[in-house]
C-alpha positions as CSV (number, residue, x, y, z in Angstrom):
1,M,-146.1,-56.6,-110.3
2,L,-148.2,-59.1,-109.3
3,K,-148.4,-57.4,-105.4
4,S,-148.5,-53.6,-106.6
5,N,-151.4,-54.5,-109.1
6,N,-153.8,-56.1,-106.5
7,Y,-152.9,-53.7,-103.7
8,S,-154.0,-50.8,-106.6
9,I,-157.5,-52.6,-107.2
10,S,-157.7,-53.1,-103.3
11,A,-156.6,-49.1,-102.9
12,I,-159.4,-48.4,-106.6
13,A,-161.7,-50.5,-104.1
14,R,-161.3,-48.8,-101.0
15,K,-161.7,-45.5,-102.8
16,V,-164.9,-46.7,-104.7
17,G,-166.4,-48.3,-100.9
18,I,-166.2,-52.0,-102.2
19,S,-165.3,-54.4,-99.3
20,R,-162.9,-57.7,-99.6
21,Q,-165.7,-59.2,-99.1
22,Q,-167.7,-58.3,-102.0
23,I,-165.0,-58.3,-104.6
24,Y,-164.9,-62.3,-103.0
25,R,-168.6,-62.3,-103.5
26,I,-168.4,-61.0,-107.3
27,K,-165.7,-62.8,-107.7
28,K,-167.5,-66.5,-107.0
29,R,-170.8,-65.3,-108.5
30,E,-169.0,-64.5,-112.0
31,E,-167.6,-68.7,-111.6
32,L,-170.9,-69.3,-110.8
33,T,-172.0,-68.2,-113.2
34,K,-169.6,-69.4,-115.9
35,S,-169.9,-72.6,-114.7
36,Q,-173.7,-72.9,-114.8
37,E,-173.0,-71.8,-118.3
38,E,-170.4,-74.4,-118.8
39,T,-172.7,-77.3,-117.7
40,T,-176.3,-75.8,-119.7
41,N,-174.2,-75.5,-122.6
42,G,-173.2,-79.5,-122.4
43,I,-176.2,-80.7,-121.8
């Protein structure tokens, strides 16, 4: 099930014209913003 999910996501991304690198960058950016929010909340 996970494999088919990953495949469909990459297939959709291909249709939209988003490369895996861009998706990876977006995910990393989301993680960074989340960690930044946590640190600002902690202060």
